C-alpha positions as CSV (number, residue, x, y, z in Angstrom):
1,X,-0.9,-21.9,-24.4
2,X,-1.2,-18.4,-22.8
3,X,-3.7,-17.8,-19.8
4,X,-6.0,-16.2,-21.7
5,X,-6.4,-18.6,-24.7
6,X,-6.9,-21.4,-21.5
7,X,-8.9,-19.4,-19.9
8,X,-11.7,-19.1,-23.1
9,X,-11.5,-22.7,-23.8
10,X,-12.0,-23.5,-19.7
11,X,-15.3,-21.4,-20.2
12,X,-16.7,-22.6,-23.7
13,X,-15.7,-25.7,-21.8
14,X,-18.0,-25.6,-19.0
15,X,-20.2,-22.8,-20.4
16,X,-22.3,-20.2,-18.9
17,X,-25.8,-21.7,-19.0
18,X,-25.4,-24.7,-16.7
19,X,-23.9,-21.7,-14.1
20,X,-27.0,-19.3,-14.4
21,X,-29.1,-22.1,-14.1
22,X,-27.6,-23.3,-10.7
23,X,-28.7,-19.7,-9.9
24,X,-32.8,-21.0,-10.2
25,X,-32.3,-22.7,-6.7
26,X,-30.0,-20.5,-4.8
27,X,-26.8,-18.7,-5.1
28,X,-23.4,-19.9,-7.6
29,X,-20.4,-17.9,-6.7
30,X,-18.3,-18.3,-9.6
31,X,-14.3,-17.7,-9.9
32,X,-12.1,-17.9,-12.4
33,X,-8.5,-17.2,-12.5
34,X,-7.9,-14.6,-15.4
35,X,-4.5,-13.6,-14.8
36,X,-2.1,-13.9,-11.9
37,X,-3.2,-10.6,-11.7
38,X,-6.8,-10.5,-10.9
39,X,-10.2,-12.7,-10.1
40,X,-13.1,-12.8,-12.2
41,X,-16.2,-13.3,-10.1
42,X,-20.2,-13.8,-11.1
43,X,-22.7,-14.4,-8.6
44,X,-25.6,-16.1,-10.4
45,X,-28.5,-15.2,-8.7
46,X,-32.3,-16.8,-8.4
47,X,-35.3,-14.5,-9.7
48,X,-36.1,-11.5,-7.2
49,X,-33.0,-11.5,-5.1
50,X,-31.8,-8.1,-5.6
51,X,-29.6,-7.8,-2.4
52,X,-27.2,-10.4,-0.8
53,X,-25.6,-8.7,2.8
54,X,-22.0,-10.2,2.7
55,X,-20.9,-12.1,5.4
56,X,-17.8,-9.7,5.7
57,X,-19.2,-6.1,6.2
58,X,-18.2,-2.8,7.7
59,X,-15.2,-1.1,7.2
60,X,-12.6,-4.6,6.8
61,X,-15.7,-5.3,4.0
62,X,-15.6,-1.8,2.7
63,X,-11.8,-1.3,2.2
64,X,-11.5,-5.2,0.4
65,X,-14.1,-4.4,-2.1
66,X,-12.9,-0.7,-2.9
67,X,-11.0,-1.6,-6.1
68,X,-13.5,-4.3,-7.2
69,X,-14.8,-3.2,-10.5
70,X,-18.7,-4.1,-11.7
71,X,-18.4,-5.5,-15.6
72,X,-21.5,-4.0,-16.6
73,X,-24.5,-2.1,-15.3
74,X,-25.8,-5.2,-13.5
75,X,-24.6,-4.5,-10.1
76,X,-22.3,-4.2,-7.8
77,X,-20.4,-4.8,-4.6
78,X,-20.0,-2.9,-1.8
79,X,-18.7,-2.7,2.1
80,X,-22.0,-4.0,3.1
81,X,-24.0,-6.1,0.4
82,X,-24.2,-7.3,-3.6
83,X,-26.1,-5.5,-5.4
84,X,-28.3,-6.6,-8.5
85,X,-29.2,-3.4,-10.4
86,X,-31.5,-5.1,-13.8
87,X,-33.8,-8.1,-12.4
88,X,-33.0,-9.2,-16.4
89,X,-29.3,-10.1,-15.7
90,X,-28.7,-13.3,-14.4
91,X,-25.7,-12.6,-12.8
92,X,-23.2,-9.5,-11.3
93,X,-20.0,-9.9,-12.4
94,X,-17.1,-8.3,-11.1
95,X,-12.9,-7.6,-11.2
96,X,-11.0,-8.5,-8.2
97,X,-6.9,-6.9,-8.5
98,X,-4.8,-9.6,-6.9
99,X,-3.8,-7.5,-4.2
100,X,-0.7,-7.3,-1.3
101,X,-2.0,-4.4,0.7
102,X,-2.5,-5.2,4.7
103,X,-5.9,-5.7,5.6
104,X,-7.3,-7.2,8.9
105,X,-8.1,-11.0,7.9
106,X,-7.1,-13.1,5.2
107,X,-6.9,-11.6,1.5
108,X,-9.3,-11.4,-1.1
109,X,-7.1,-12.8,-3.7
110,X,-3.0,-12.6,-3.4
111,X,-0.2,-12.9,-6.2
112,X,1.9,-15.8,-5.3
113,X,3.8,-16.1,-9.1
114,X,1.9,-18.3,-11.4
115,X,-0.9,-19.0,-8.8
116,X,-3.6,-16.7,-7.3
117,X,-4.4,-17.2,-3.9
118,X,-8.0,-16.8,-2.7
119,X,-10.2,-16.7,0.3
120,X,-13.4,-16.8,0.4
121,X,-14.3,-15.3,3.6
122,X,-14.4,-11.7,1.2
123,X,-16.6,-13.2,-1.3
124,X,-19.3,-15.1,1.5
125,X,-22.9,-14.1,1.1
126,X,-25.9,-15.0,3.5
127,X,-28.2,-17.5,2.8
128,X,-31.2,-15.1,2.0
129,X,-31.9,-16.0,-1.8
130,X,-30.9,-20.1,-1.0
131,X,-27.9,-22.2,-0.7
132,X,-24.6,-20.8,-1.8
133,X,-22.5,-22.7,-3.8
134,X,-18.8,-22.2,-4.7
135,X,-17.4,-23.0,-7.9
136,X,-13.4,-22.0,-9.1
137,X,-11.9,-22.5,-12.5
138,X,-7.8,-22.0,-13.5
139,X,-6.2,-22.7,-16.3
140,X,-4.3,-25.4,-15.1
141,X,-5.1,-26.8,-11.2
142,X,-7.2,-25.8,-8.2
143,X,-5.5,-26.7,-5.0
144,X,-8.8,-26.8,-2.0
145,X,-8.8,-29.2,0.9
146,X,-5.8,-31.1,0.9
147,X,-6.3,-31.8,-3.1
148,X,-5.6,-31.0,-6.7
149,X,-8.7,-30.8,-9.2
150,X,-7.6,-30.1,-12.7
151,X,-9.5,-26.9,-14.0
152,X,-12.5,-26.7,-11.9
153,X,-14.0,-27.7,-8.7
154,X,-17.1,-27.2,-6.5
155,X,-17.9,-26.5,-2.7
156,X,-20.8,-26.3,-1.2
157,X,-21.0,-24.2,2.0
158,X,-17.5,-23.0,0.5
159,X,-17.6,-19.5,2.8
160,X,-14.5,-19.6,4.6
161,X,-11.9,-21.1,3.0
162,X,-8.6,-21.0,1.1
163,X,-8.1,-21.9,-2.6
164,X,-5.1,-22.3,-4.5
165,X,-5.9,-21.6,-8.4
166,X,-2.8,-22.0,-10.4
167,X,-1.8,-21.8,-14.6
168,X,1.0,-24.7,-13.5
169,X,1.1,-28.0,-12.5
170,X,1.1,-28.1,-9.1
171,X,3.3,-30.7,-6.9
172,X,1.6,-33.6,-5.3
173,X,4.9,-34.4,-2.1
174,X,4.4,-37.2,0.5
175,X,4.6,-34.2,3.1
176,X,2.0,-32.7,0.9
177,X,0.9,-30.2,-2.0
178,X,3.7,-27.8,-2.8
179,X,4.0,-24.7,-5.1
180,X,7.3,-22.3,-5.0
181,X,7.2,-19.7,-7.2
182,X,9.9,-19.4,-9.4
183,X,12.6,-16.8,-8.6
184,X,11.9,-17.6,-5.1
185,X,15.5,-19.3,-4.5
186,X,16.7,-22.2,-3.1
187,X,17.9,-20.9,-0.3
188,X,14.7,-20.0,0.7
189,X,12.7,-22.8,-0.5
190,X,15.7,-24.9,1.3
191,X,14.7,-23.1,4.3
192,X,10.9,-23.4,4.7
193,X,10.9,-26.6,3.6
194,X,13.1,-27.6,6.7
195,X,11.2,-25.4,8.9
196,X,7.8,-26.2,8.1
197,X,9.0,-30.2,8.5
198,X,10.7,-29.6,12.1
199,X,7.7,-27.7,13.4
200,X,5.3,-30.5,11.9
201,X,7.7,-33.5,13.2
202,X,7.4,-31.6,16.7
203,X,4.2,-31.0,17.3
204,X,3.1,-34.2,16.0
205,X,5.1,-36.1,18.9
206,X,4.5,-33.8,21.0
207,X,0.8,-33.3,20.8
208,X,-0.6,-36.6,19.0
209,X,-4.4,-35.7,19.3
210,X,-3.9,-32.6,18.5
211,X,-6.7,-31.9,15.4
212,X,-3.7,-30.8,12.6
213,X,-4.0,-31.4,8.9
214,X,-1.2,-30.6,6.0
215,X,-1.9,-27.6,4.4
216,X,-1.8,-26.7,0.7
217,X,1.6,-24.3,0.7
218,X,2.5,-22.1,-1.6
219,X,5.2,-19.5,-1.7
220,X,6.8,-16.7,-3.9
221,X,8.5,-13.4,-3.7
222,X,6.5,-10.5,-4.1
223,X,7.1,-7.0,-4.8
224,X,4.9,-4.6,-2.2
225,X,5.4,-1.1,-1.2
226,X,7.6,-0.6,1.8
227,X,10.5,-2.6,2.7
228,X,11.6,-6.3,3.1
229,X,9.0,-8.3,5.1
230,X,7.1,-11.0,5.3
231,X,3.4,-12.1,5.4
232,X,1.1,-15.6,5.5
233,X,-1.8,-16.9,7.1
234,X,-2.5,-20.4,7.4
235,X,-5.9,-22.1,6.1
236,X,-6.1,-25.2,4.1
237,X,-4.1,-23.3,1.8
238,X,-0.7,-21.9,3.8
239,X,-0.2,-18.3,2.4
240,X,4.1,-17.2,2.5
241,X,4.7,-13.8,0.7
242,X,8.1,-13.0,1.0
243,X,8.2,-9.2,0.3
244,X,10.4,-7.3,-2.0
245,X,12.7,-10.3,-1.0
246,X,16.6,-9.4,-1.6
247,X,18.6,-12.2,-3.7
248,X,21.1,-12.0,-0.6
249,X,18.9,-12.0,2.5
250,X,20.4,-10.5,5.9
251,X,20.1,-12.6,9.2
252,X,17.2,-11.2,10.4
253,X,15.6,-11.5,7.1
254,X,16.4,-15.4,7.3
255,X,14.8,-14.9,10.7
256,X,11.5,-13.1,9.7
257,X,11.2,-16.1,7.3
258,X,11.7,-19.1,9.8
259,X,9.3,-17.1,12.1
260,X,6.6,-17.1,9.9
261,X,7.0,-20.6,8.6
262,X,6.9,-21.7,12.1
263,X,4.0,-19.5,13.6
264,X,1.7,-20.4,10.7
265,X,2.4,-24.1,10.7
266,X,1.9,-24.0,14.4
267,X,-1.2,-22.7,13.5
268,X,-2.6,-26.1,11.6
269,X,-2.7,-27.5,15.2
270,X,-5.6,-25.1,15.9
271,X,-9.1,-25.1,15.3
272,X,-9.4,-22.1,14.0
273,X,-12.6,-21.1,14.4
274,X,-12.9,-22.6,17.7
275,X,-12.5,-19.4,19.9
276,X,-14.3,-16.4,17.6
277,X,-16.3,-16.0,19.5
278,X,-14.6,-15.4,22.5
279,X,-13.4,-12.0,23.8
280,X,-10.1,-13.2,23.9
281,X,-10.4,-15.2,20.8
282,X,-7.5,-13.1,18.9
283,X,-5.3,-13.6,21.4
284,X,-6.1,-17.3,22.3
285,X,-5.2,-17.9,18.4
286,X,-2.3,-15.7,18.0
287,X,-0.6,-16.5,21.2
288,X,-1.0,-19.8,20.9
289,X,0.7,-20.1,17.9
290,X,3.3,-17.6,19.1
291,X,3.9,-19.9,22.3
292,X,4.3,-23.3,19.6
293,X,6.8,-21.9,17.1
294,X,8.7,-20.5,20.6
295,X,8.4,-24.2,22.0
296,X,9.4,-25.8,18.8
297,X,12.2,-23.2,18.2
298,X,13.6,-24.1,21.8
299,X,13.5,-27.8,21.9
300,X,14.7,-28.4,17.8
301,X,17.2,-26.4,19.3
302,X,17.0,-23.4,16.7
303,X,17.2,-21.1,19.6
304,X,19.3,-21.4,22.7
305,X,18.2,-21.0,26.0
306,X,19.4,-17.3,25.8
307,X,17.8,-16.9,23.1
308,X,14.4,-18.1,24.4
309,X,14.6,-15.9,27.3
310,X,15.2,-12.7,24.5
311,X,12.4,-13.2,22.6
312,X,9.8,-13.9,25.5
313,X,11.4,-10.8,27.0
314,X,11.2,-8.9,24.2
315,X,7.7,-9.7,23.7
316,X,6.3,-8.9,27.5
317,X,8.7,-5.8,27.0
318,X,6.5,-4.7,23.9
319,X,3.3,-6.1,25.1
320,X,3.6,-4.0,28.5
321,X,4.9,-0.6,26.6
322,X,1.8,-0.7,24.8
323,X,-0.6,-1.3,27.4
324,X,0.8,1.2,29.4
325,X,-1.1,1.4,33.0
326,X,-4.7,0.0,31.1
327,X,-6.2,-3.7,31.4
328,X,-6.6,-5.9,28.8
329,X,-10.1,-5.2,28.9
330,X,-9.7,-1.4,28.2
331,X,-7.9,-2.1,24.9
332,X,-10.1,-1.7,22.0
333,X,-9.9,-4.4,18.8
334,X,-8.3,-1.9,17.0
335,X,-5.3,-1.3,18.8
336,X,-5.0,-5.4,19.7
337,X,-4.6,-5.7,15.5
338,X,-2.7,-2.8,14.8
339,X,0.1,-3.0,17.9
340,X,0.0,-6.8,17.4
341,X,-0.8,-7.3,21.0
342,X,-2.7,-10.6,20.5
343,X,0.8,-11.8,19.9
344,X,2.7,-10.0,21.4
345,X,1.1,-10.4,25.1
346,X,-0.6,-13.6,23.7
347,X,3.1,-15.3,24.2
348,X,3.8,-14.6,27.8
349,X,0.3,-15.0,28.9
350,X,0.8,-18.5,27.4
351,X,4.0,-18.9,28.7
352,X,4.2,-18.5,32.0
353,X,0.2,-19.1,32.9
354,X,1.2,-22.8,31.5
355,X,4.2,-22.4,33.4
356,X,2.2,-22.1,36.9
357,X,-0.4,-24.0,35.7
358,X,-1.8,-26.1,38.7
359,X,-1.7,-30.2,39.0
360,X,0.7,-32.5,37.0
361,X,0.0,-32.6,32.9
362,X,2.6,-31.1,30.7
363,X,2.0,-27.5,29.4
364,X,1.4,-29.1,25.7
365,X,-1.3,-31.5,27.2
366,X,-2.9,-28.8,28.3
367,X,-2.3,-26.7,25.3
368,X,-4.1,-30.1,23.3
369,X,-6.6,-31.0,25.8
370,X,-8.0,-27.3,25.3
371,X,-8.5,-28.0,21.6
372,X,-10.0,-31.5,22.4
373,X,-12.3,-30.0,24.3
374,X,-13.3,-27.9,21.8
375,X,-13.2,-30.6,18.9
376,X,-15.7,-32.6,20.7
377,X,-18.2,-29.6,20.6
378,X,-17.6,-28.3,24.1
379,X,-17.3,-23.9,25.1
380,X,-14.1,-24.9,27.2
381,X,-13.1,-21.8,29.7
382,X,-9.7,-20.6,28.4
383,X,-7.7,-19.8,31.5
384,X,-9.3,-23.1,33.2
385,X,-8.3,-25.2,30.5
386,X,-4.9,-24.1,30.6
387,X,-4.4,-23.3,34.4
388,X,-6.6,-26.7,35.8
389,X,-7.1,-28.5,32.8
390,X,-9.6,-31.4,34.1
391,X,-8.8,-30.6,38.3
392,X,-12.9,-29.8,39.3
393,X,-11.2,-28.3,42.5
394,X,-8.9,-25.9,41.1
395,X,-9.4,-22.3,40.2
396,X,-7.4,-20.5,37.8
397,X,-5.8,-17.6,39.1
398,X,-3.2,-15.9,36.4
399,X,-5.0,-16.1,33.0
400,X,-8.8,-14.1,35.1
401,X,-5.8,-11.4,36.2
402,X,-4.2,-10.6,33.6
403,X,-7.1,-10.9,30.8
404,X,-10.4,-10.4,32.4
405,X,-10.1,-8.4,36.0
406,X,-9.4,-4.1,36.9
407,X,-6.2,-5.0,37.0
408,X,-3.9,-3.3,34.6
409,X,-1.4,-5.9,32.8
410,X,2.1,-4.4,34.4
411,X,0.1,-5.2,38.0
412,X,-1.1,-8.5,37.3
413,X,2.0,-10.0,35.3
414,X,4.2,-8.1,38.6
415,X,2.0,-10.4,40.8
416,X,2.8,-13.8,38.9
417,X,6.2,-12.9,39.0
418,X,6.5,-12.2,42.5
419,X,4.6,-15.4,43.3
420,X,6.5,-17.6,40.8
421,X,9.9,-16.2,40.5
422,X,9.4,-17.2,36.9
423,X,11.0,-13.7,36.4
424,X,12.6,-10.6,38.0
425,X,12.9,-7.0,37.3
426,X,15.5,-6.2,34.9
427,X,17.4,-3.2,33.4
428,X,16.0,-2.8,30.0
429,X,17.9,-4.3,27.4
430,X,19.1,-2.3,24.0
431,X,16.2,-3.6,22.3
432,X,13.8,-3.0,25.0
433,X,15.3,0.7,24.9
434,X,14.5,0.8,21.6
435,X,10.8,-0.6,21.8
436,X,10.3,2.0,25.0
437,X,11.9,4.8,22.3
438,X,9.5,3.5,19.1
439,X,6.7,3.8,21.5
440,X,7.7,7.3,22.7
441,X,7.9,8.4,19.2
442,X,4.8,7.1,18.3
443,X,2.8,8.6,21.4
444,X,4.5,12.3,20.2
445,X,3.8,11.5,16.7
446,X,0.1,11.4,17.6
447,X,0.2,14.4,19.9
448,X,1.3,16.1,16.5
449,X,-0.7,14.3,13.3
450,X,-3.5,12.5,15.2
451,X,-2.3,9.2,14.5
452,X,1.1,7.4,13.7
453,X,2.5,5.9,10.7
454,X,6.7,5.7,10.6
455,X,9.6,4.0,9.4
456,X,12.5,2.7,12.0
457,X,15.6,2.3,10.6
458,X,19.1,1.7,11.8
459,X,19.8,4.5,14.2
460,X,17.0,6.9,12.6
461,X,13.1,7.1,12.2
462,X,11.4,7.8,8.8
463,X,8.0,9.7,9.3
464,X,5.7,8.5,6.3
465,X,4.1,10.8,4.5
466,X,0.4,9.8,4.8
467,X,-0.7,11.2,7.9
468,X,-1.2,15.2,7.7
469,X,1.0,17.0,10.8
470,X,1.1,19.9,11.8
471,X,5.5,20.2,12.6
472,X,6.2,16.8,11.5
473,X,6.6,16.4,7.3
474,X,6.8,13.2,5.6
475,X,10.2,12.4,4.5
476,X,11.8,13.6,8.1
477,X,14.0,11.5,8.9
478,X,14.6,11.9,13.2
479,X,17.8,11.1,14.5
480,X,18.0,12.8,18.1
481,X,15.9,14.0,21.0
482,X,16.7,16.7,22.8
483,X,20.2,16.3,21.3
484,X,20.4,12.7,22.4
485,X,20.8,9.9,19.8
486,X,18.1,7.6,19.9
487,X,20.2,5.0,20.6
488,X,21.2,6.7,24.0
489,X,19.6,5.6,27.1
490,X,18.6,8.6,27.6
491,X,16.5,9.8,25.2
492,X,13.6,8.7,26.3
493,X,13.9,10.5,29.9
494,X,14.9,13.3,27.6
495,X,11.7,13.0,25.9
496,X,9.7,12.9,28.8
497,X,11.0,15.5,30.6
498,X,11.0,18.4,27.9
499,X,7.4,17.5,27.7
500,X,6.8,17.7,30.9
501,X,9.0,20.7,31.8
502,X,8.5,23.1,28.2
503,X,5.4,20.9,26.6
504,X,7.6,20.4,23.6
505,X,10.4,17.8,22.2
506,X,13.0,19.2,19.9
507,X,13.8,16.2,17.7
508,X,17.1,16.7,15.7
509,X,17.1,15.7,11.9
510,X,19.8,14.2,9.8
511,X,19.2,16.7,7.4
512,X,18.3,20.2,7.8
513,X,17.0,22.2,10.7
514,X,15.8,20.5,14.5
515,X,11.8,20.9,14.5
516,X,10.2,21.6,17.7
517,X,6.8,19.1,18.2
518,X,4.1,20.3,20.9
519,X,2.8,18.4,23.2
520,X,0.2,18.4,26.0
521,X,1.5,16.1,29.0
522,X,5.0,14.0,29.7
523,X,5.5,10.6,28.4
524,X,5.3,7.6,30.7
525,X,8.3,6.2,30.8
526,X,8.3,4.2,34.2
527,X,8.0,0.7,32.9
528,X,9.2,-2.2,34.7
529,X,11.0,-4.8,32.6
530,X,11.2,-8.3,33.1
531,X,13.9,-11.5,32.5
532,X,12.9,-14.7,32.4
533,X,14.5,-17.1,34.9
534,X,14.4,-19.8,31.6
535,X,16.0,-22.8,33.0
536,X,13.1,-22.6,35.9
537,X,10.3,-22.1,33.2
538,X,11.1,-24.9,30.7
539,X,11.8,-27.2,34.0
540,X,7.4,-26.1,34.5
541,X,6.6,-26.3,31.4
542,X,8.2,-29.9,31.2
543,X,8.2,-30.4,27.4
544,X,8.8,-33.1,25.7
545,X,12.5,-33.6,23.5
546,X,12.3,-33.5,19.9
547,X,12.3,-36.7,18.0
548,X,15.1,-38.6,17.5
549,X,15.5,-37.6,13.8
550,X,15.4,-33.8,14.3
551,X,18.1,-34.0,17.1
552,X,20.1,-36.0,14.4
553,X,20.0,-33.4,12.1
554,X,22.9,-31.7,11.5
555,X,21.4,-28.8,9.8
556,X,18.8,-27.7,12.7
557,X,20.8,-25.4,14.5
558,X,21.7,-23.6,11.1
559,X,17.9,-22.1,11.8
560,X,17.8,-18.9,13.6
561,X,14.6,-18.2,15.6
562,X,15.6,-15.3,17.7
563,X,13.4,-12.6,16.5
564,X,10.4,-11.6,17.9
565,X,9.0,-10.3,15.2
566,X,6.4,-13.0,13.9
567,X,3.8,-12.0,11.3
């Protein structure tokens, strides 16, 4: 049966009248998978309810709802509220297209093969018109809260959850509910399964009291603007989007996929909402998942010690390059989000602070204790919980310096390393020089364009045409800085010196004449770089070994996890 026919049968079977009646004592948000590329949403409202604020509002809400289409003259939705224009209308009806656009938070509707991923936080409205009920309809099955429901499902208080609407039967395996879209490829499915299984097995063994619940897993190859990449999140439906995925993924592509799966499954060992109201809630959540997937990689043999050190060194380098001479508190949320600093700064903050903890607990016992306290209804002090645990006489030292005090992050990390010798100053590696060059180019682009958007390539930087600039133009392929190749160790210093001396930088292009870009002040190229003493660090963390079944897995070493580009 075609999807359109199945939807018609489903709606006829349930009937619109009961939904309208449900609105008499409250609000019903009714979501139907009309096709793999869009969702039909109806808000059934009680009499006298003309306006309801969305829980997700402001700029983020406006960006998400910009493409929503009203199906009649009854009402509309914008960044702030749902509006009913005609009180004679029982419902406000909207068409919501599935989108792969990158937005803060969870996507409203994301296409995954024969299924649609939906996150209700984008549709949730306030209680001003009564209690809110959420109803979901799919041609075949609905997966939510760890279960499969045929056709339709209803949830009270469901305004912050992931749901999978499917036009095909879903698989309920012993390890959980799974959906792999056609065309994903057997090797990708195998990699996802092995990384998921290895991550869950290790963390269950190492943190047996962690608040873990197996998610519904949905993965698909997805066409999207831009190049090859990955996208995902870890609500009750764990979403894995393999963007523009090639038939023969490269080693780096495979690393990205391994990272994504391990990072997202690590999130399932955290309480997602426990620290939302904390000033550093984003770093606690994303940095924690980065730390767990790093630990899993080391202990499961997916990372050698040298690779583990490189991952940590590169994350710290990116963090310190981005923060510069500023404190963590001086960064605004938009910069932290766009530069992924909760991930980059979060990993070294967790790793080094836990290695320098006081008392006899292991690092993962402290990690688990933080969430055990939150699960019990407390509001634990993040720094105190990780560095001191339950030792009353202990005073946290390093995390307050890194995150709370008026001390630049580079200075706080330097003091930590001076006191603990867990890392030492080292010359930048090739990958770190590339990070510095990209940041210097971003800084220069801000000078010329008032913003920055570019695509790093192999020995080239491609200017994105979405930003209006004075000298730079969309599509330019920059290959030199002041006559130096981008890979040259002296390229960054040449850029900084040119800006100091001439107030402009000459960029060489792959084709065409060089372009001169004006700049008002020199780029700060004085950053220190550090190299982890990985043996001392791992000894201090006291990580438990992998379960025997993982150690004996002959394919465990076939899962590279060395990149630091988790999403």
